[in-house]
C-alpha positions as CSV (number, residue, x, y, z in Angstrom):
1,X,-22.4,-25.6,-19.2
2,X,-22.9,-27.3,-15.1
3,X,-21.0,-27.5,-12.3
4,X,-21.8,-29.5,-9.4
5,X,-21.8,-27.5,-5.6
6,X,-18.3,-28.9,-5.3
7,X,-16.9,-27.6,-8.8
8,X,-18.7,-24.3,-8.4
9,X,-17.8,-23.6,-4.9
10,X,-13.8,-24.3,-5.8
11,X,-14.6,-22.2,-8.6
12,X,-16.0,-19.6,-6.9
13,X,-13.3,-19.9,-4.5
14,X,-10.3,-19.5,-6.7
15,X,-12.3,-16.8,-8.6
16,X,-12.0,-14.4,-4.9
17,X,-8.0,-14.9,-4.8
18,X,-7.6,-13.8,-8.1
19,X,-5.6,-11.0,-7.9
20,X,-5.8,-8.0,-10.6
21,X,-3.5,-6.2,-12.2
22,X,-3.0,-1.7,-12.9
23,X,0.8,-0.4,-14.4
24,X,0.9,2.5,-15.1
25,X,2.6,6.2,-13.6
26,X,2.1,7.5,-10.6
27,X,0.8,10.9,-11.4
28,X,-0.5,12.2,-7.9
29,X,-0.1,10.9,-4.5
30,X,-2.6,12.3,-2.0
31,X,-1.1,11.3,1.2
32,X,1.1,8.5,2.6
33,X,-0.8,5.5,1.8
34,X,-3.0,7.1,-0.9
35,X,-1.8,7.4,-5.0
36,X,-3.2,7.9,-8.2
37,X,-2.1,6.3,-11.3
38,X,-2.7,6.8,-14.9
39,X,-2.7,3.8,-17.5
40,X,-1.4,3.9,-21.2
41,X,-5.6,4.0,-22.3
42,X,-5.4,7.3,-19.9
43,X,-7.4,6.1,-17.3
44,X,-6.4,7.4,-13.4
45,X,-6.9,4.8,-10.7
46,X,-7.2,6.2,-7.3
47,X,-4.4,3.3,-5.2
48,X,-5.0,3.0,-1.6
49,X,-1.6,1.0,-0.7
50,X,-2.5,-2.5,0.9
51,X,-1.2,-3.4,4.1
52,X,-0.4,0.0,5.4
53,X,-2.3,2.8,7.2
54,X,-0.4,5.9,7.5
55,X,-0.5,9.3,9.7
56,X,-3.0,11.7,8.3
57,X,-2.4,15.0,7.0
58,X,-2.7,17.3,9.7
59,X,-1.4,14.1,12.2
60,X,2.3,14.5,12.8
61,X,4.4,13.1,10.1
62,X,1.4,13.2,8.1
63,X,3.4,15.5,5.6
64,X,6.2,13.4,5.9
65,X,4.8,10.4,4.9
66,X,3.2,11.8,1.7
67,X,6.7,13.4,0.7
68,X,9.0,9.5,1.5
69,X,6.1,8.0,-0.6
70,X,6.3,10.6,-3.6
71,X,10.1,10.6,-3.4
72,X,9.7,6.5,-3.5
73,X,6.8,6.5,-6.3
74,X,5.5,9.5,-8.0
75,X,6.4,9.9,-11.9
76,X,7.3,6.4,-11.9
77,X,6.3,3.2,-13.3
78,X,4.2,1.0,-11.0
79,X,2.5,-2.2,-10.8
80,X,-0.1,-2.3,-8.4
81,X,-1.7,-6.3,-7.7
82,X,-5.1,-5.6,-6.4
83,X,-7.7,-8.1,-5.4
84,X,-10.7,-5.6,-3.6
85,X,-11.6,-2.1,-3.3
86,X,-12.1,-0.2,-0.5
87,X,-15.9,1.5,0.7
88,X,-14.4,4.9,-1.0
89,X,-14.1,2.4,-4.3
90,X,-10.3,3.1,-4.2
91,X,-8.3,-0.2,-5.7
92,X,-6.5,-1.8,-2.9
93,X,-3.2,-2.7,-3.1
94,X,0.5,-3.8,-3.1
95,X,2.1,-0.9,-5.5
96,X,5.9,-2.3,-6.5
97,X,8.1,0.0,-8.3
98,X,11.7,-0.3,-9.8
99,X,14.6,0.6,-7.0
100,X,15.3,4.2,-6.8
101,X,18.8,3.8,-8.0
102,X,17.3,2.6,-11.6
103,X,17.7,4.7,-14.5
104,X,16.7,3.0,-17.5
105,X,13.0,2.3,-18.3
106,X,12.7,-1.8,-18.4
107,X,13.7,-1.7,-14.5
108,X,12.5,-4.5,-12.5
109,X,9.5,-3.2,-10.1
110,X,10.9,-5.3,-7.1
111,X,10.3,-2.4,-4.3
112,X,7.2,-2.2,-2.3
113,X,6.1,1.0,-1.5
114,X,4.2,0.2,1.3
115,X,6.7,-1.7,2.7
116,X,9.3,0.7,2.4
117,X,6.4,3.1,4.3
118,X,6.8,1.0,7.4
119,X,10.9,0.2,7.2
120,X,11.2,4.7,7.0
121,X,8.7,5.0,9.8
122,X,6.0,6.6,7.4
123,X,3.2,4.6,7.9
124,X,1.5,1.7,10.3
125,X,1.3,-2.4,9.6
126,X,-2.5,-2.2,9.1
127,X,-2.8,-5.2,11.0
128,X,-6.5,-5.6,10.8
129,X,-5.5,-6.2,7.4
130,X,-2.8,-8.5,7.9
131,X,-5.3,-12.0,6.6
132,X,-5.8,-10.1,3.5
133,X,-1.9,-10.2,2.5
134,X,0.5,-13.6,1.8
135,X,2.0,-14.6,5.3
136,X,5.4,-14.1,4.1
137,X,4.6,-9.9,3.1
138,X,2.6,-9.9,6.2
139,X,5.6,-11.0,8.3
140,X,7.8,-8.8,6.5
141,X,5.6,-5.7,7.7
142,X,5.3,-7.1,10.9
143,X,9.2,-6.8,11.4
144,X,9.6,-3.3,9.4
145,X,7.2,-1.8,11.6
146,X,9.1,-3.7,14.3
147,X,12.5,-2.4,13.6
148,X,11.3,1.2,12.7
149,X,10.2,1.4,16.8
150,X,12.9,-0.2,17.6
151,X,15.6,2.4,15.9
152,X,12.9,5.2,16.5
153,X,12.9,6.5,13.3
154,X,10.0,8.6,11.7
155,X,6.8,8.6,13.7
156,X,8.1,6.0,16.1
157,X,10.7,9.1,17.3
158,X,7.0,10.5,18.8
159,X,7.3,9.8,22.2
160,X,3.3,8.3,21.9
161,X,2.5,8.5,17.8
162,X,-0.9,8.0,17.4
163,X,-2.5,5.6,14.6
164,X,-4.2,7.2,12.3
165,X,-7.1,5.4,13.1
166,X,-7.2,6.4,16.5
167,X,-6.7,9.9,14.9
168,X,-9.8,9.9,13.1
169,X,-11.9,8.1,15.7
170,X,-11.1,11.5,17.6
171,X,-12.3,13.7,14.9
172,X,-15.8,12.4,15.0
């Protein structure tokens, strides 16, 4: 099978944009932006929620961030759309779950857990990786953070909340 230069370039470019999907039940919540999903083949996948950075466990609001994410996804079926792994080999993906009120097993997964974390004031929108989000998602996450800041909810009730990326540097 032969490809011209342009054909190969387009093929590679198209492949880079493809997303994979992991579906399963959330069996663990490590912190406000990391979960463990068990798929139907009983494989565990560590998922880093895309588009957000939550406070570290020992940081102010770290525990509340983890609790909020647990309330949203723990024990529930999720669909994770992803196209990359981080340096720890975790899947970095958009985590979709059914609305909390839905009691049926076939509920549509329409709630974006990452966006909810930002809107509730339990995570920052991770601007550094905005180019990896769709323009629609980046806009929604940015607006959610601005609104959470304006309402002083969650970590925004602190006078001067420290972003987790600065908190991590401080400990080095």
